[in-house]
C-alpha positions as CSV (number, residue, x, y, z in Angstrom):
1,M,-1.4,7.4,-2.0
2,S,1.7,7.7,0.1
3,N,1.7,11.6,0.1
4,R,4.9,12.0,2.0
5,D,5.3,9.9,5.1
6,T,3.1,8.0,7.5
7,S,1.8,9.3,10.8
8,P,2.1,8.2,14.4
9,S,1.2,9.2,18.0
10,K,2.8,10.5,21.2
11,T,1.9,7.4,23.2
12,V,4.7,4.9,23.9
13,S,3.4,1.3,23.5
14,N,2.5,-0.6,26.5
15,L,3.4,-3.7,24.4
16,A,7.1,-2.9,24.5
17,R,7.8,-4.1,28.0
18,E,11.2,-5.1,29.3
19,A,11.2,-8.5,30.9
20,T,12.4,-8.4,34.5
21,S,14.7,-11.1,35.8
22,C,15.7,-12.7,39.1
23,P,18.9,-11.4,40.7
24,K,20.7,-14.7,40.9
25,A,19.1,-16.6,38.0
26,P,18.1,-14.4,35.1
27,I,15.3,-15.8,33.1
28,Q,14.2,-14.4,29.8
29,T,10.4,-14.6,29.8
30,R,9.8,-14.1,26.1
31,I,11.5,-15.7,23.1
32,R,11.8,-13.3,20.2
33,M,12.6,-14.3,16.7
34,S,11.8,-13.2,13.2
35,I,8.9,-15.1,11.7
36,P,9.4,-17.0,8.4
37,S,6.8,-16.2,5.8
38,T,5.3,-19.7,6.0
39,R,2.4,-21.3,7.9
40,R,4.8,-23.7,9.6
41,G,7.0,-20.8,10.8
42,I,4.0,-19.1,12.3
43,A,2.8,-22.2,14.0
44,M,6.2,-22.8,15.5
45,E,6.4,-19.2,16.8
46,R,2.9,-19.5,18.3
47,L,4.1,-22.6,20.2
48,K,7.1,-20.6,21.6
49,W,4.8,-17.7,22.6
50,K,2.4,-20.1,24.4
51,A,5.4,-21.8,26.2
52,N,6.5,-18.4,27.4
53,H,3.0,-17.6,28.7
54,L,3.1,-20.9,30.6
55,L,6.6,-20.2,32.0
56,A,5.5,-16.7,33.2
57,A,2.4,-18.1,34.8
58,L,4.4,-20.9,36.6
59,L,6.9,-18.4,38.0
60,L,4.1,-16.2,39.2
61,V,2.4,-19.2,41.0
62,L,5.7,-20.1,42.6
63,G,6.0,-16.6,44.0
64,G,8.6,-15.1,41.8
65,C,12.3,-15.5,42.7
66,G,12.8,-16.4,46.4
67,D,12.5,-13.5,48.7
68,S,13.3,-10.9,46.2
69,G,9.7,-9.8,45.9
70,N,10.2,-9.3,42.1
71,S,7.4,-10.5,39.9
72,L,7.4,-11.0,36.1
73,P,5.3,-8.7,34.0
74,P,2.6,-10.4,31.9
75,P,3.6,-11.3,28.4
76,D,2.6,-9.1,25.5
77,P,-1.1,-9.5,24.8
78,I,-0.3,-10.0,21.1
79,P,1.8,-13.0,20.0
80,P,5.0,-12.1,18.2
81,A,3.8,-13.1,14.7
82,S,5.6,-10.5,12.6
83,L,4.8,-8.8,9.3
84,T,7.4,-8.5,6.6
85,G,7.3,-4.7,6.8
86,L,5.3,-1.6,7.7
87,N,5.2,1.8,6.1
88,F,6.2,4.0,9.0
89,S,6.4,7.7,9.9
90,P,6.5,9.4,13.3
91,Y,4.2,12.4,12.8
92,V,1.7,13.2,15.5
93,D,-1.3,15.5,15.7
94,G,-0.3,19.1,14.7
95,Q,2.6,17.9,12.5
96,D,2.6,17.9,8.7
97,P,5.7,17.0,6.6
98,N,4.4,19.3,3.9
99,R,4.8,22.2,6.3
100,G,8.3,21.3,7.4
101,S,7.5,19.7,10.7
102,Q,10.7,18.6,12.5
103,V,10.9,15.1,14.1
104,S,13.3,14.4,17.0
105,E,15.2,11.1,17.4
106,E,13.3,10.5,20.6
107,Q,10.0,10.8,18.7
108,L,11.2,8.3,16.1
109,R,12.3,5.9,18.8
110,Q,9.0,6.1,20.8
111,R,6.9,5.5,17.7
112,M,9.1,2.7,16.4
113,R,9.2,0.9,19.7
114,L,5.5,0.3,19.4
115,I,5.6,-1.6,16.2
116,A,9.1,-3.2,16.6
117,P,7.8,-6.5,18.1
118,H,5.5,-7.0,15.2
119,T,7.5,-6.3,12.0
120,Q,10.8,-7.2,10.5
121,W,11.2,-4.0,8.4
122,I,10.1,-0.4,8.4
123,R,9.9,1.7,5.3
124,T,10.1,5.5,5.3
125,F,9.3,8.1,2.6
126,G,11.6,11.0,3.3
127,S,15.1,11.8,4.6
128,T,15.0,15.3,5.9
129,N,13.6,17.3,8.9
130,G,14.8,14.6,11.3
131,L,13.6,11.6,9.3
132,E,17.2,10.9,8.2
133,R,17.8,9.3,11.6
134,S,15.1,6.6,10.9
135,G,17.6,4.0,9.8
136,A,19.9,4.3,12.8
137,V,16.9,4.1,15.2
138,A,15.5,1.1,13.4
139,H,18.8,-0.8,13.5
140,S,19.1,0.0,17.2
141,L,15.7,-1.8,17.7
142,G,16.7,-4.8,15.6
143,L,14.7,-3.8,12.6
144,K,15.8,-3.6,8.9
145,A,15.2,-0.2,7.2
146,A,14.1,0.7,3.7
147,I,15.0,4.4,3.6
148,G,13.2,6.6,1.2
149,A,14.1,9.9,-0.6
150,W,11.1,12.0,-1.2
151,L,11.3,13.4,-4.7
152,S,9.0,16.3,-5.9
153,R,9.1,19.3,-8.3
154,D,11.3,21.1,-5.8
155,L,14.7,20.3,-7.3
156,A,16.7,21.9,-4.4
157,A,14.8,19.8,-1.9
158,N,15.5,16.7,-4.0
159,E,19.2,17.2,-3.8
160,L,19.1,17.2,0.0
161,E,17.0,14.1,0.0
162,I,19.4,12.3,-2.3
163,S,22.4,13.4,-0.3
164,N,20.9,12.1,2.9
165,V,19.9,8.7,1.7
166,I,23.4,8.2,0.3
167,A,24.8,9.2,3.7
168,S,22.5,6.7,5.4
169,A,23.7,3.9,3.2
170,R,27.3,4.8,3.7
171,A,26.8,4.8,7.4
172,K,25.3,1.3,7.2
173,E,21.9,2.7,8.5
174,A,19.9,1.4,5.5
175,D,19.2,-2.0,4.0
176,L,17.3,-0.7,0.9
177,L,17.1,2.7,-0.7
178,I,13.9,3.9,-2.3
179,V,14.5,6.8,-4.6
180,G,11.1,8.4,-5.0
181,S,7.5,7.4,-4.3
182,E,4.7,7.8,-6.9
183,V,6.6,10.5,-8.6
184,L,5.3,9.3,-12.0
185,L,1.7,9.0,-10.8
186,R,1.8,12.6,-9.6
187,N,3.6,13.7,-12.7
188,D,6.2,15.5,-10.6
189,L,9.2,14.4,-12.6
190,S,9.8,13.0,-16.1
191,E,10.9,9.4,-16.5
192,V,14.3,10.7,-17.7
193,A,14.7,12.8,-14.5
194,L,13.7,9.9,-12.3
195,L,16.1,7.5,-13.9
196,D,18.9,10.0,-13.5
197,Y,18.3,10.2,-9.7
198,I,18.2,6.4,-9.5
199,S,21.4,6.1,-11.4
200,R,23.2,8.7,-9.2
201,V,22.3,6.9,-6.1
202,K,23.3,3.5,-7.4
203,Q,26.7,4.9,-8.5
204,A,27.2,6.5,-5.1
205,V,26.6,3.4,-3.1
206,P,27.6,0.3,-5.1
207,G,26.4,-2.9,-3.6
208,M,23.4,-1.3,-2.0
209,Q,20.0,-2.3,-3.4
210,V,18.3,0.8,-4.9
211,T,14.7,1.0,-6.1
212,Y,11.7,3.2,-6.8
213,A,8.0,2.7,-5.7
214,D,4.8,3.5,-7.6
215,V,1.4,2.1,-8.4
216,Y,1.5,-1.1,-10.5
217,S,0.0,0.6,-13.6
218,E,2.7,3.2,-13.7
219,L,5.4,0.6,-13.4
220,L,3.9,-1.4,-16.2
221,A,3.8,1.8,-18.3
222,H,7.5,2.5,-17.7
223,P,9.6,-0.6,-18.5
224,K,12.8,1.5,-18.4
225,V,12.1,2.1,-14.7
226,L,11.6,-1.6,-14.1
227,E,14.9,-2.2,-15.9
228,A,16.8,0.4,-13.7
229,V,15.8,-0.8,-10.3
230,D,17.3,-3.7,-8.3
231,V,14.0,-4.9,-6.8
232,V,10.5,-3.8,-8.0
233,L,8.2,-2.0,-5.5
234,A,4.6,-1.9,-6.6
235,N,1.6,-0.2,-4.8
236,F,-1.9,-1.8,-4.9
237,F,-4.9,0.1,-3.6
238,P,-8.2,-1.7,-4.5
239,Y,-10.0,0.8,-2.3
240,W,-9.1,3.6,-4.7
241,E,-10.2,1.4,-7.6
242,S,-13.6,1.0,-6.0
243,V,-13.3,-2.7,-5.6
244,Q,-15.4,-4.4,-2.9
245,V,-13.3,-5.8,-0.1
246,G,-14.2,-9.5,-0.8
247,S,-12.6,-9.3,-4.3
248,A,-9.7,-7.0,-3.4
249,V,-7.0,-9.5,-2.8
250,A,-8.0,-11.6,-5.9
251,G,-7.5,-8.4,-7.9
252,I,-4.1,-7.8,-6.3
253,H,-3.1,-11.4,-7.1
254,R,-3.8,-10.8,-10.8
255,Q,-2.2,-7.4,-10.9
256,Y,0.9,-8.6,-9.0
257,S,1.3,-11.4,-11.5
258,N,1.3,-8.9,-14.4
259,V,4.1,-6.9,-12.7
260,V,6.1,-10.1,-12.1
261,A,5.7,-11.0,-15.8
262,A,7.1,-7.6,-16.8
263,S,10.0,-7.6,-14.3
264,N,12.5,-10.0,-16.0
265,G,13.0,-12.2,-13.0
266,K,13.5,-9.4,-10.4
267,E,11.8,-9.7,-7.0
268,V,8.6,-7.8,-6.9
269,M,7.6,-6.5,-3.4
270,V,4.3,-4.9,-2.5
271,S,5.4,-1.5,-1.3
272,E,2.0,-0.2,-0.3
273,T,-1.4,-1.7,0.2
274,G,-4.1,-1.3,2.8
275,W,-7.7,-0.4,3.5
276,P,-9.1,2.6,5.5
277,S,-11.1,2.1,8.6
278,A,-13.2,5.2,8.0
279,G,-13.9,7.7,5.2
280,D,-15.8,8.1,2.0
281,V,-17.3,5.2,0.1
282,Q,-15.5,4.7,-3.3
283,G,-17.9,2.8,-5.6
284,N,-18.1,-0.7,-4.2
285,A,-15.3,-0.1,-1.7
286,I,-16.6,0.7,1.8
287,P,-14.2,1.9,4.5
288,S,-14.9,0.5,8.0
289,L,-13.1,-1.1,10.9
290,E,-14.5,-4.5,9.9
291,N,-13.4,-4.2,6.2
292,A,-9.9,-2.8,7.2
293,A,-9.4,-5.9,9.5
294,R,-10.7,-8.3,6.8
295,F,-8.4,-6.9,4.1
296,F,-5.4,-6.9,6.5
297,L,-6.0,-10.6,7.3
298,N,-6.8,-11.5,3.6
299,F,-3.7,-9.7,2.3
300,V,-1.2,-11.1,4.8
301,S,-2.7,-14.6,4.2
302,W,-2.1,-14.2,0.4
303,A,1.4,-12.7,0.8
304,E,2.6,-15.6,3.1
305,A,1.0,-18.3,0.9
306,E,2.5,-16.8,-2.3
307,G,5.9,-16.0,-0.7
308,V,5.5,-12.2,-1.4
309,H,7.4,-9.7,0.7
310,Y,5.6,-6.4,1.5
311,F,5.4,-3.1,3.4
312,Y,1.8,-2.8,4.7
313,F,0.2,0.6,4.5
314,E,0.4,1.7,7.2
315,A,1.6,1.6,10.8
316,F,-0.4,4.5,12.3
317,D,-3.4,6.6,11.4
318,E,-2.2,10.0,10.2
319,A,-4.4,13.0,10.9
320,W,-2.5,15.4,8.6
321,K,-3.3,13.4,5.5
322,A,-7.1,14.2,5.6
323,A,-6.3,17.6,4.3
324,Y,-4.8,16.1,1.1
325,E,-6.9,13.1,0.3
326,G,-10.2,13.4,2.2
327,P,-11.4,11.9,5.4
328,Q,-10.1,8.4,4.6
329,G,-6.6,9.8,4.5
330,A,-6.5,9.8,8.3
331,H,-7.6,6.2,8.8
332,W,-5.1,3.8,7.0
333,G,-3.3,2.6,10.2
334,V,-3.1,-0.8,11.7
335,W,-2.8,1.2,15.0
336,D,-4.8,4.4,15.6
337,K,-3.1,7.8,16.0
338,D,-2.8,7.2,19.7
339,G,-1.0,3.9,19.3
340,T,-3.8,1.6,20.1
341,L,-4.2,-1.5,17.9
342,K,-7.5,-1.3,16.0
343,A,-10.3,-3.7,16.6
344,G,-9.9,-6.9,14.6
345,M,-6.3,-6.4,13.7
346,A,-4.9,-8.7,16.4
347,E,-6.0,-11.8,14.5
348,V,-3.1,-11.4,12.1
349,F,-0.6,-11.2,14.9
350,E,-2.2,-14.2,16.6
351,G,-1.4,-16.3,13.6
352,K,-4.9,-16.6,12.1
353,R,-4.9,-17.0,8.3
354,M,-7.6,-17.2,5.6
355,A,-8.0,-19.9,3.0
356,D,-7.2,-19.2,-0.7
357,N,-9.9,-16.8,-2.0
358,W,-7.6,-15.1,-4.5
359,T,-7.0,-17.8,-7.1
360,V,-10.1,-17.1,-9.2
361,T,-11.0,-19.2,-12.3
362,G,-13.7,-18.7,-14.8
363,I,-15.2,-15.4,-16.0
364,P,-17.8,-13.1,-14.4
365,G,-21.3,-14.3,-15.3
366,G,-20.0,-17.5,-16.9
367,P,-20.4,-18.2,-20.6
368,G,-22.5,-15.9,-22.7
369,S,-22.3,-12.9,-25.0
370,P,-20.1,-10.1,-23.7
371,T,-22.0,-7.2,-22.1
372,I,-21.2,-3.9,-20.4
373,N,-23.5,-1.9,-18.1
374,F,-23.2,1.3,-16.1
375,V,-23.8,0.7,-12.4
376,Q,-23.3,4.3,-11.1
377,I,-23.7,7.2,-13.5
378,P,-22.6,10.5,-11.9
379,K,-25.3,13.2,-11.9
380,Y,-24.8,16.1,-14.3
381,G,-22.5,18.7,-12.7
382,T,-20.9,16.3,-10.2
383,F,-17.4,14.8,-9.9
384,T,-18.3,11.3,-8.9
385,D,-16.5,8.4,-10.7
386,L,-18.4,6.3,-13.3
387,T,-18.7,2.7,-12.3
388,G,-19.8,-0.3,-14.4
389,Q,-19.9,-4.1,-14.8
390,V,-18.6,-6.3,-17.6
391,L,-19.9,-9.9,-17.9
392,H,-19.0,-12.9,-20.0
393,V,-15.4,-11.9,-20.7
394,D,-12.0,-12.8,-19.1
395,P,-11.2,-9.6,-17.1
396,S,-7.4,-10.2,-17.7
397,A,-7.9,-10.1,-21.5
398,Y,-10.0,-6.9,-21.9
399,R,-10.2,-3.3,-20.7
400,V,-12.7,-0.5,-21.0
401,A,-12.3,2.6,-23.2
402,V,-14.4,5.5,-21.9
403,Y,-15.4,8.7,-23.7
404,I,-17.5,11.7,-22.7
405,Y,-19.2,14.4,-24.8
406,V,-18.6,18.0,-23.9
407,S,-18.9,20.0,-27.2
408,G,-17.2,17.0,-28.7
409,W,-15.9,13.6,-27.6
410,W,-13.0,13.3,-25.1
411,T,-10.9,10.4,-24.0
412,K,-11.2,9.5,-20.3
413,P,-9.5,9.4,-17.8
414,T,-6.5,10.9,-19.7
415,F,-4.5,10.5,-22.9
416,A,-1.8,8.9,-20.8
417,N,-4.3,6.4,-19.4
418,P,-6.9,5.8,-22.0
419,L,-8.0,2.4,-20.8
420,T,-9.6,1.3,-17.6
421,T,-8.8,-2.0,-15.9
422,I,-11.6,-4.5,-15.4
423,Q,-11.5,-6.1,-11.9
424,I,-11.5,-9.8,-11.2
425,D,-15.3,-9.7,-10.6
426,G,-16.0,-7.7,-13.8
427,S,-16.4,-4.4,-12.1
428,W,-14.7,-1.2,-13.3
429,T,-14.4,2.4,-12.3
430,A,-13.3,5.4,-14.4
431,D,-12.6,9.0,-13.4
432,I,-14.5,11.0,-16.1
433,T,-13.8,14.5,-14.6
434,T,-10.1,15.0,-15.1
435,G,-10.2,18.5,-16.6
436,G,-12.1,21.4,-18.1
437,S,-15.8,21.2,-17.7
438,D,-16.0,17.4,-17.7
439,Q,-18.7,17.5,-15.1
440,N,-21.0,19.0,-17.7
441,A,-20.8,16.1,-20.1
442,T,-24.1,15.2,-21.8
443,R,-23.2,11.8,-23.2
444,I,-21.0,8.9,-21.9
445,A,-19.8,6.0,-23.9
446,A,-17.8,2.8,-23.0
447,F,-16.3,0.1,-25.1
448,V,-14.9,-3.3,-24.0
449,V,-11.7,-3.8,-26.0
450,P,-8.9,-6.3,-26.1
451,N,-5.9,-5.5,-23.9
452,H,-3.6,-5.0,-26.8
453,Y,-5.9,-2.5,-28.5
454,V,-4.7,1.1,-28.7
455,P,-7.9,3.3,-28.5
456,P,-8.2,6.5,-30.5
457,L,-7.3,9.6,-28.4
458,L,-10.1,12.1,-28.8
459,G,-9.9,15.7,-27.9
460,G,-13.2,17.3,-28.9
461,D,-14.0,15.2,-32.0
462,A,-17.5,15.5,-33.4
463,T,-18.1,11.7,-33.7
464,L,-16.8,8.5,-32.2
465,P,-14.6,6.6,-34.8
466,S,-16.1,3.5,-36.3
467,T,-12.9,1.6,-35.4
468,L,-14.0,1.7,-31.8
469,T,-17.2,-0.3,-32.6
470,Q,-15.3,-2.7,-34.8
471,A,-12.7,-3.5,-32.1
472,A,-15.2,-3.7,-29.2
473,V,-16.9,-6.9,-28.1
474,A,-19.5,-4.9,-26.1
475,S,-20.4,-1.2,-25.8
476,R,-22.8,1.1,-24.0
477,E,-23.8,4.8,-24.5
478,I,-26.1,7.0,-22.4
479,A,-27.4,10.6,-22.5
480,R,-27.2,12.8,-19.4
481,N,-29.2,15.9,-18.9
482,P,-28.7,19.0,-16.7
């Protein structure tokens, strides 16, 4: 999901105003402090913000400072309730990190100033083409910096990235180093190669926390990576899993708990999560301004209540990403590409929080015989995902094994990922067109199996093994015609 970095805009924020002061009696008009991740901390900061508003108003009523003629600027329109962290990059329209766009230090500073009052950390994805100055700029603005090395199949480029993050750490311009992002998901490097990069960086900067970021399922599938890092960084994107926004954070809550259980006591941070404000519908996941704001508020409420640190995805809309992941790629920002806070997002910074809707008990549909149904069956010849609904089972205890028939039965989505997660509401989504002529499948079958079950890996087999039916608590098969 992260592609390379995250995008920005040329506009300098009108929120980052400097407080003016009287010549003989300087008065700071705004109290700035980092926000503890607790409801009490937010409430106290809100009181300070209101007090500063009253002070500014009083001074204006009294006519400023004697005969100086100076007046105080109005306080920021958004109270300083800060996020733990934001995924950040400085790219503006016309720039693309995949095409080697260069970023100046001034561009970094302009973009970072906009979000500085509203976050404690920034997280970057790369350390070349000007991005290597991100840590220094962040520190100059009072922010902590999680500095990333972008790893890919280009081994020469990887060496420069690794060298630069090590240099940032040695110059005390980084507070956390992230060696690679979703490398395993993209299959850019082997686990062995990734572990070697992590080890090299840890040896080069002893005492510095070093980690790696990937989607939660990849981390769970690679326990050696969890063992190698100092702190665990997991990505959660319910939008890409076709989960409706109202159930999204409940799903994250369950998935996060699974990562915590596998991490041997290490801190688990959410390194990426978010919701697009526009783009394509993904099953039950609808991108819109309303849903993006709702998810933002719901997620931050959960993170603060559960004491989870995070980097929200992302600071700004990024136009360049549409070319790589479709129209939604350009609409993940809390701020738009021109640096304007999106409608509905201010509630989080104003201190509003949601009640617990993530601690879900019971099973979808309640007691009853387990069932599985297809909700959206892709038309023959198309590449749409298959979606379905499971009822009367605990979603955390079962998964779905999916197979398609194209001159034989094939495991889907892949041999590496033969099981599909069931969401907290019982919904599930499977990509059944991952190679060859999958779009021309004439039959589709799905089986609800226990989590621990290892399904048979089929690559053109004439029949489905009887062991599947024996292991499944529910199943469904349909025919599909041209």
